[in-house]
C-alpha positions in Angstrom: 11.3 -7.1 35.8 9.1 -4.6 34.0 10.2 -3.3 30.6 8.2 -0.3 29.5 7.4 -0.3 25.8 6.7 3.4 25.5 3.1 3.1 24.2 1.1 6.3 24.7 -1.7 6.4 27.2 -5.0 5.9 25.6 -7.7 8.5 26.7 -10.5 7.0 28.8 -13.2 8.1 26.4 -11.6 5.8 23.8 -11.4 2.8 26.1 -14.8 2.8 27.8 -17.1 2.6 24.8 -17.1 -0.4 22.4 -17.1 1.9 19.4 -15.4 5.2 19.9 -17.3 8.2 18.6 -15.9 9.9 15.6 -15.5 13.1 17.6 -13.3 11.3 20.2 -11.1 9.8 17.5 -10.8 13.1 15.7 -9.9 14.9 19.0 -7.3 12.3 19.8 -5.8 12.6 16.2 -5.7 16.4 16.5 -4.0 16.2 19.9 -1.5 13.7 18.6 -0.8 16.0 15.6 0.2 18.7 18.0 2.7 16.6 20.0 6.3 17.1 18.9 7.3 13.4 19.1 4.0 12.1 17.6 4.0 9.5 14.9 1.3 11.7 13.2 3.6 14.2 11.4 1.6 15.7 8.6 -1.7 15.1 6.9 -2.2 16.5 3.4 -5.1 16.2 1.0 -4.1 15.5 -2.6 -7.0 15.4 -5.0 -7.3 12.4 -7.3 -6.2 12.8 -10.9 -6.7 10.8 -14.0 -4.1 8.2 -14.8 -1.5 8.9 -17.6 -1.1 6.0 -20.0 1.6 5.5 -22.6 2.6 2.9 -25.1 4.9 0.2 -23.9 8.5 1.0 -24.9 10.1 -1.0 -27.7 12.9 -1.9 -25.4 10.7 -4.1 -23.3 11.7 -7.8 -23.6 9.4 -9.6 -26.1 9.0 -12.4 -23.6 7.7 -10.0 -21.0 5.4 -8.4 -23.6 4.0 -11.8 -24.4 3.4 -12.6 -20.7 1.6 -9.3 -20.4 -0.6 -10.1 -23.4 -1.4 -13.6 -21.9 -2.4 -11.9 -18.6 0.4 -13.6 -16.6 2.0 -10.4 -15.4 0.8 -6.9 -14.4 2.7 -3.6 -14.8 2.1 -1.0 -12.1 4.9 1.6 -12.5 7.6 1.2 -11.5 7.3 -2.6 -11.0 6.2 -5.7 -12.8 4.5 -8.5 -10.8 2.8 -11.8 -11.4 -0.9 -11.4 -11.9 -3.5 -13.7 -10.2 -3.5 -15.8 -13.3 0.3 -15.8 -13.4 0.5 -17.1 -9.8 -1.9 -19.9 -10.8 0.3 -20.7 -13.8 3.6 -19.9 -12.3 5.4 -22.8 -14.2 4.3 -21.3 -17.5 5.4 -17.8 -16.4 8.8 -19.1 -15.3 9.3 -21.2 -18.4 8.8 -18.1 -20.6 12.0 -16.6 -19.1 14.2 -19.7 -18.8 16.7 -20.6 -21.6 
């Protein structure tokens, strides 16, 4: 029994060489961009901008603020996560939030 997976056919120029040329890759990308059912939908350039920094709100739990000062957590809006140090000292990080 043969079950087709629906993968697109890869052009011969991309399969023959060990390293496809940049021109062949760009041509394939542009062709895929023109297909109506392509996974390539839109490519937009957005220039880099400087980050916007603000003071930590007073409403932040003091335990979380202390963990941040110790380097156990990182804040990348909109989420908090354990830092590399926090992962190595996970027991300390968990103990800071347990009653």
